[in-house]
ROLOMAR-765300 format. One line per 4 residues: number of its first residue (from 1); their letters; for each residue x, y, z of N, C-alpha, C. Coordinates in steps of 0.2 Angstrom, whole numbers, plus 5000, padded with zeros to 4 digits. Last residue first. Example, Ala and Ser with C-alpha at 12.3 -4.5 7.8 and 13.67 -1.06 7.14 Angstrom:
BEGIN
2	sa	5064,4989,5035,5068,4995,5036,5064,5000,5039  5066,4972,5039,5062,4978,5039,5066,4984,5039
REM end
This chain:
BEGIN
266	xxxx	4999,4952,4965,4997,4948,4971,4998,4952,4977  4993,4961,4953,4999,4960,4956,4997,4958,4964  4986,4959,4936,4985,4959,4943,4992,4959,4947  4978,4967,4926,4985,4967,4927,4985,4966,4934
262	xxxx	4963,4959,4921,4967,4964,4925,4974,4961,4925  4955,4957,4908,4960,4954,4910,4965,4959,4914  4940,4952,4900,4943,4956,4907,4949,4953,4908  4939,4954,4884,4940,4950,4889,4943,4954,4896
258	xxxx	4936,4964,4874,4931,4960,4876,4932,4955,4881  4952,4963,4864,4946,4966,4866,4940,4962,4869  4966,4957,4876,4961,4955,4870,4954,4959,4870  4980,4967,4878,4974,4964,4879,4969,4964,4875
254	xxxx	4995,4962,4869,4990,4966,4871,4984,4963,4873  5008,4950,4877,5003,4951,4871,4998,4957,4873  5022,4956,4886,5016,4953,4886,5012,4954,4880  5034,4962,4887,5034,4957,4882,5028,4953,4881
250	xxxx	5033,4972,4897,5033,4975,4890,5032,4968,4884  5020,4967,4908,5027,4967,4906,5027,4968,4899  5010,4974,4918,5010,4971,4912,5017,4971,4909  5011,4969,4936,5011,4975,4931,5011,4971,4924
246	xxxx	5011,4966,4953,5012,4963,4947,5010,4970,4941  5019,4964,4969,5016,4968,4964,5016,4964,4958  5024,4964,4986,5023,4960,4980,5017,4966,4975  5038,4968,4996,5030,4971,4993,5029,4966,4988
242	xxxx	5048,4971,5010,5045,4965,5006,5038,4967,5003  5061,4978,5016,5055,4980,5014,5052,4975,5008  5071,4972,5029,5069,4972,5023,5062,4974,5021  5081,4982,5040,5075,4979,5039,5073,4979,5031
238	xxxx	5099,4979,5039,5093,4983,5039,5087,4980,5038  5111,4971,5049,5106,4970,5044,5101,4976,5045  5126,4981,5052,5120,4978,5053,5115,4976,5048  5135,4989,5048,5137,4982,5046,5131,4978,5048
234	xxxx	5132,5001,5052,5132,5000,5045,5133,4994,5043  5123,5005,5065,5129,5000,5064,5128,4999,5056  5110,5011,5067,5116,5015,5067,5122,5012,5066  5101,5001,5067,5102,5006,5061,5107,5010,5061
230	xxxx	5106,4994,5080,5106,4991,5073,5107,4995,5067  5101,5005,5089,5108,5002,5088,5110,4998,5081  5088,5005,5085,5092,5010,5084,5099,5009,5084  5083,4992,5090,5082,4995,5083,5086,5000,5082
226	xxxx	5085,4994,5104,5088,4988,5101,5088,4990,5092  5077,5006,5106,5084,5005,5107,5088,4999,5104  5064,5001,5103,5067,5006,5099,5075,5007,5100  5063,4991,5113,5063,4989,5106,5067,4995,5102
222	xxxx	5061,4996,5126,5067,4993,5124,5068,4993,5117  5047,4999,5126,5052,5005,5126,5059,5003,5125  5036,4993,5127,5040,4990,5122,5046,4996,5121  5027,4998,5136,5029,4992,5137,5034,4989,5132
218	xxxx	5026,5011,5133,5028,5009,5140,5029,5003,5141  5022,5011,5120,5029,5013,5121,5031,5011,5129  5016,4998,5111,5014,5002,5116,5021,5004,5120  5009,4992,5096,5015,4996,5099,5013,5000,5105
214	xxxx	5000,4978,5095,5000,4985,5096,5005,4987,5100  5008,4966,5086,5006,4967,5091,5004,4975,5092  5015,4967,5072,5012,4960,5074,5008,4961,5081  5006,4982,5065,5012,4978,5068,5009,4972,5071
210	xxxx	5000,4994,5053,5000,4987,5057,5006,4984,5059  5007,5010,5057,5006,5005,5052,5004,5000,5056  5010,5021,5066,5006,5022,5060,5005,5016,5055  5019,5019,5076,5012,5021,5077,5007,5022,5072
206	xxxx	5030,5015,5069,5027,5011,5073,5021,5012,5074  5033,5029,5062,5032,5024,5059,5028,5017,5063  5037,5037,5074,5031,5039,5069,5029,5032,5066  5048,5029,5078,5043,5030,5082,5037,5031,5078
202	xxxx	5057,5031,5067,5055,5025,5069,5049,5026,5073  5058,5046,5067,5055,5042,5061,5053,5036,5063  5065,5047,5079,5059,5050,5079,5054,5046,5073  5077,5040,5077,5072,5038,5081,5065,5040,5081
198	xxxx	5082,5039,5059,5082,5042,5066,5075,5039,5070  5081,5032,5047,5087,5036,5050,5087,5039,5056  5078,5016,5041,5075,5022,5045,5080,5026,5048  5081,5007,5026,5084,5011,5032,5080,5016,5036
194	xxxx	5080,4992,5019,5077,4999,5020,5080,5001,5027  5082,4981,5005,5085,4984,5011,5082,4990,5012  5070,4973,4997,5076,4977,4997,5077,4978,5004  5062,4962,4987,5063,4962,4993,5070,4966,4994
190	xxxx	5047,4961,4975,5054,4963,4978,5055,4963,4985  5038,4953,4963,5039,4953,4970,5047,4956,4971  5025,4950,4951,5032,4952,4953,5033,4953,4960  5016,4946,4937,5016,4945,4944,5024,4947,4945
186	xxxx	5003,4948,4924,5010,4948,4926,5011,4948,4934  4991,4944,4920,4996,4947,4915,5003,4947,4918  4978,4934,4922,4984,4937,4925,4989,4939,4920  4962,4935,4917,4970,4933,4914,4974,4937,4918
182	xxxx	4948,4929,4925,4952,4934,4923,4959,4932,4921  4940,4921,4931,4940,4920,4923,4943,4928,4921  4940,4918,4944,4935,4923,4941,4935,4924,4934  4952,4910,4943,4944,4906,4946,4939,4911,4944
178	xxxx	4961,4921,4942,4959,4915,4937,4953,4912,4938  4961,4925,4954,4958,4930,4949,4957,4925,4943  4966,4916,4963,4959,4918,4964,4957,4923,4959  4979,4914,4957,4974,4909,4957,4966,4911,4957
174	xxxx	4986,4925,4963,4983,4925,4955,4979,4919,4954  4986,4921,4976,4982,4927,4974,4981,4927,4967  4995,4910,4975,4988,4908,4976,4984,4914,4975  5006,4917,4970,5002,4913,4966,4996,4911,4968
170	xxxx	5009,4923,4981,5008,4927,4975,5005,4924,4971  5001,4916,4997,5007,4918,4992,5005,4921,4985  4996,4925,5012,4993,4921,5006,4999,4922,5000  4999,4931,5023,5004,4926,5021,5002,4922,5015
166	xxxx	4988,4940,5025,4995,4943,5023,5000,4938,5022  4978,4933,5030,4978,4935,5023,4984,4937,5020  4980,4933,5043,4981,4926,5039,4982,4927,5032  4987,4947,5050,4982,4943,5048,4984,4939,5043
162	xxxx	5003,4944,5060,4999,4949,5056,4992,4944,5053  5004,4940,5079,5005,4938,5071,5002,4944,5067  5013,4942,5094,5007,4942,5089,5010,4941,5082  5025,4943,5101,5022,4937,5102,5016,4937,5095
158	xxxx	5040,4952,5097,5032,4952,5098,5030,4945,5097  5052,4958,5099,5051,4951,5102,5042,4950,5103  5058,4969,5094,5053,4970,5099,5050,4962,5102  5067,4965,5084,5069,4969,5090,5063,4970,5096
154	xxxx	5058,4960,5074,5062,4955,5079,5065,4959,5085  5054,4971,5067,5050,4968,5072,5054,4963,5078  5066,4972,5060,5064,4977,5063,5060,4974,5069  5065,4959,5052,5071,4961,5056,5070,4967,5061
150	xxxx	5053,4961,5045,5053,4957,5049,5059,4958,5054  5048,4970,5034,5051,4973,5041,5052,4968,5046  5038,4957,5029,5039,4963,5028,5042,4966,5035  5032,4944,5030,5039,4945,5033,5041,4952,5031
146	xxxx	5021,4945,5017,5023,4942,5023,5031,4943,5024  5019,4960,5007,5022,4953,5008,5022,4950,5015  5008,4972,5003,5013,4970,5007,5014,4964,5009  5004,4974,4986,5001,4972,4993,5009,4971,4997
142	xxxx	4996,4983,4972,5002,4982,4976,5001,4980,4984  4986,4980,4958,4987,4981,4965,4995,4980,4968  4976,4983,4946,4984,4983,4947,4984,4985,4955  4965,4977,4933,4967,4978,4939,4974,4978,4942
138	xxxx	4957,4983,4918,4963,4980,4922,4963,4981,4930  4945,4978,4904,4948,4982,4909,4954,4979,4914  4939,4970,4894,4946,4972,4893,4949,4978,4899  4924,4975,4900,4928,4971,4896,4935,4974,4893
134	xxxx	4926,4983,4916,4923,4982,4910,4927,4978,4906  4924,4977,4933,4927,4980,4928,4924,4979,4922  4915,4973,4943,4914,4979,4941,4919,4982,4935  4919,4959,4944,4911,4961,4943,4911,4968,4940
130	xxxx	4932,4957,4947,4928,4955,4941,4922,4957,4940  4931,4963,4961,4935,4966,4955,4933,4964,4947  4923,4953,4967,4920,4960,4966,4925,4963,4960  4931,4943,4966,4926,4942,4963,4922,4948,4962
126	xxxx	4943,4947,4974,4943,4945,4967,4937,4945,4963  4942,4959,4984,4939,4953,4984,4940,4952,4976  4955,4967,4995,4951,4967,4989,4949,4960,4989  4963,4980,5006,4960,4973,5005,4957,4974,4999
122	xxxx	4977,4989,5001,4971,4988,5003,4969,4982,5002  4990,4992,4995,4991,4991,5001,4983,4990,5004  4983,5001,4981,4989,5000,4985,4988,4998,4993  4974,4998,4967,4974,4996,4974,4981,4996,4977
118	xxxx	4963,5002,4954,4970,5002,4957,4970,5001,4965  4954,4997,4940,4953,4997,4947,4961,4997,4950  4946,5003,4925,4953,5001,4930,4951,5001,4936  4934,5005,4920,4939,5003,4915,4946,5001,4918
114	xxxx	4919,5001,4928,4926,5004,4928,4930,5000,4922  4907,4994,4928,4908,5001,4929,4914,5004,4929  4902,4980,4928,4906,4984,4922,4906,4991,4923  4888,4983,4938,4893,4978,4935,4896,4983,4929
110	xxxx	4888,4997,4950,4885,4992,4945,4890,4988,4941  4894,4996,4967,4893,4999,4960,4891,4994,4955  4898,4995,4981,4891,4997,4979,4892,5000,4972  4905,4981,4985,4906,4987,4982,4900,4990,4979
106	xxxx	4910,4971,4997,4904,4972,4994,4904,4980,4991  4922,4970,5003,4919,4964,5001,4913,4965,4997  4929,4983,5005,4931,4980,4999,4927,4973,4998  4918,4996,5011,4923,4991,5011,4924,4987,5005
102	xxxx	4916,5013,5008,4913,5007,5008,4918,5001,5010  4912,5030,5002,4914,5025,5009,4910,5019,5008  4918,5039,4989,4912,5035,4992,4916,5031,4997  4920,5052,4978,4922,5049,4984,4916,5045,4986
98	xxxx	4927,5058,4962,4921,5058,4966,4924,5053,4972  4938,5069,4952,4937,5063,4956,4931,5064,4961  4941,5080,4944,4938,5075,4941,4939,5068,4945  4948,5089,4950,4941,5091,4951,4938,5084,4948
94	xxxx	4961,5096,4960,4959,5089,4956,4951,5088,4957  4967,5106,4966,4964,5108,4960,4961,5101,4956  4975,5103,4978,4978,5102,4971,4974,5104,4965  4965,5105,4987,4970,5109,4987,4975,5109,4981
90	xxxx	4956,5094,4983,4954,5102,4982,4960,5107,4983  4963,5083,4987,4961,5085,4980,4959,5092,4978  4965,5085,5001,4971,5086,4996,4970,5087,4990  4951,5085,5005,4955,5091,5006,4961,5091,5001
86	xxxx	4948,5073,5002,4944,5078,4999,4949,5083,4999  4956,5065,5010,4956,5064,5002,4954,5070,5000  4952,5068,5022,4958,5070,5021,4959,5071,5013  4939,5062,5020,4939,5068,5022,4945,5072,5021
82	xxxx	4943,5049,5020,4940,5052,5014,4940,5060,5015  4949,5046,5033,4952,5046,5027,4949,5050,5021  4936,5047,5039,4941,5052,5041,4947,5052,5036  4929,5036,5034,4927,5043,5033,4932,5048,5034
78	xxxx	4936,5022,5028,4937,5027,5033,4934,5033,5031  4936,5014,5017,4931,5012,5023,4931,5018,5028  4937,5022,5001,4940,5020,5008,4934,5018,5012  4939,5026,4984,4934,5023,4989,4939,5022,4996
74	xxxx	4936,5038,4972,4941,5036,4977,4937,5032,4982  4933,5037,4955,4931,5036,4961,4935,5034,4966  4939,5046,4941,4939,5042,4946,4935,5043,4952  4943,5051,4924,4938,5052,4929,4940,5046,4935
70	xxxx	4954,5049,4916,4950,5053,4914,4944,5056,4921  4970,5048,4921,4965,5046,4920,4960,5051,4918  4983,5055,4924,4984,5048,4921,4976,5047,4919  4983,5066,4934,4983,5067,4926,4983,5060,4921
66	xxxx	4983,5061,4946,4977,5062,4943,4977,5064,4935  4994,5056,4953,4993,5053,4947,4986,5055,4943  4994,5063,4965,5001,5064,4960,4999,5060,4954  4982,5060,4970,4982,5068,4968,4989,5067,4963
62	xxxx	4983,5047,4973,4978,5049,4969,4981,5056,4965  4992,5047,4984,4994,5043,4977,4990,5047,4972  4984,5054,4993,4990,5056,4991,4993,5053,4986  4972,5050,4999,4972,5052,4992,4979,5055,4990
58	xxxx	4972,5045,5012,4971,5053,5011,4972,5055,5004  4965,5031,5005,4968,5034,5011,4967,5041,5011  4959,5022,4995,4963,5029,4993,4967,5032,4998  4954,5008,4992,4958,5010,4999,4963,5017,4998
54	xxxx	4955,5011,4975,4952,5006,4981,4956,5008,4986  4949,5019,4964,4955,5020,4967,4953,5017,4974  4943,5017,4947,4942,5016,4956,4948,5015,4959  4941,5027,4933,4946,5022,4937,4942,5022,4945
50	xxxx	4940,5028,4917,4935,5028,4922,4937,5023,4927  4950,5034,4903,4948,5028,4908,4944,5031,4915  4957,5042,4896,4950,5044,4895,4946,5038,4900  4971,5039,4896,4968,5046,4898,4960,5046,4898
46	xxxx	4973,5023,4904,4972,5028,4899,4969,5034,4900  4986,5014,4914,4979,5018,4913,4978,5022,4906  4998,5007,4914,4991,5002,4912,4985,5008,4911  5008,5015,4915,5009,5011,4910,5001,5008,4908
42	xxxx	5005,5020,4927,5006,5025,4922,5006,5021,4915  5005,5009,4935,5000,5012,4933,4999,5017,4929  5020,5008,4936,5016,5002,4933,5008,5006,4931  5024,5019,4943,5025,5018,4936,5022,5013,4932
38	xxxx	5018,5016,4954,5015,5022,4951,5018,5022,4944  5027,5006,4959,5020,5005,4958,5016,5011,4954  5042,5002,4951,5037,5007,4956,5031,5006,4954  5055,4990,4952,5049,4993,4949,5046,4997,4953
34	xxxx	5066,4987,4959,5066,4984,4952,5059,4987,4949  5074,4999,4969,5068,4995,4968,5069,4992,4960  5089,5003,4979,5085,5003,4972,5080,4998,4972  5085,5004,4997,5088,5001,4991,5086,5002,4984
30	xxxx	5078,5018,5006,5078,5011,5002,5083,5009,4997  5078,5028,5018,5079,5027,5012,5079,5019,5011  5070,5042,5030,5072,5034,5028,5074,5035,5020  5062,5051,5039,5069,5051,5037,5070,5045,5035
26	xxxx	5045,5055,5036,5051,5051,5039,5057,5052,5035  5036,5064,5031,5040,5067,5037,5045,5062,5039  5028,5057,5022,5034,5062,5019,5037,5063,5025  5019,5049,5024,5023,5047,5027,5030,5050,5025
22	xxxx	5001,5049,5025,5006,5052,5022,5013,5052,5027  4988,5046,5024,4992,5041,5023,4999,5043,5020  4980,5057,5035,4980,5053,5029,4984,5046,5030  4994,5060,5046,4988,5064,5043,4988,5059,5036
18	xxxx	5000,5054,5061,5000,5053,5054,4993,5056,5051  5003,5066,5075,5000,5060,5073,5001,5060,5064  5020,5071,5079,5013,5072,5077,5011,5067,5074  5030,5070,5092,5029,5068,5086,5022,5067,5084
14	xxxx	5033,5074,5106,5034,5079,5100,5032,5076,5094  5031,5061,5113,5026,5067,5114,5027,5073,5108  5043,5054,5110,5036,5053,5107,5031,5057,5108  5053,5060,5116,5052,5062,5110,5046,5059,5106
10	xxxx	5048,5058,5130,5048,5065,5127,5049,5067,5119  5049,5046,5130,5041,5048,5131,5043,5056,5128  5061,5043,5129,5058,5041,5124,5052,5044,5124  5066,5048,5142,5069,5051,5136,5064,5050,5130
6	xxxx	5060,5039,5150,5058,5045,5150,5060,5050,5145  5067,5027,5146,5060,5026,5146,5058,5034,5145  5082,5032,5139,5079,5029,5146,5071,5030,5142  5091,5025,5127,5088,5030,5128,5084,5027,5135
2	xx	5109,5022,5122,5103,5020,5125,5098,5025,5127  5118,5023,5106,5116,5027,5113,5109,5024,5115
REM end
């Protein structure tokens, strides 16, 4: 079904803005993934660990995993995100979390402040991670890979590009940490099919995430029609959800005491 611009305007008007980093309102599904970020941090964090959640967003992931650590400082560069994270933690009675507004380039913490740093889809500086980790500490990060959802973006014929750092290879990311005298425990990457199930979810997603060029309905209104036709065609190619991550594999030797060895995912 092809929608007119006026029909798309009406649909778009009824879509509420994203709150925090919450995408639960979307109707979508993915093919099975070989690993999950939250499972990885569950293996890496200890019950008494002092943790930094870098790029906490609205604290949605933090609240779900608050039982995994002893204490945490949730960091984000956006005060509005931190305000939402505070509300979410308060509503969930999560009381062992503090909050700090800062960017990834210069972290206002003393050397060797944290047992672990976790980071999902947020920028980081390897040297700063190395500086604030305690001996034997770990870093776990999940990053969006270059080419993520490319088949969907192709529907819009965008000329723009993502930031250059998004195209840094997994092994180049690992090399950054090795130069900081940190041992890379494991690296992994997956690319799986991902289906957005209705037009409302597609428009919400396009308004909520970085795209190669700013999404403007008045300018790009044909794109959702092209995308929807492919999503409703079971034989069509679904967008690929490409994510890079690393975690400590079961076969890896234990962390050596006194050596900073973040479990890096690139």
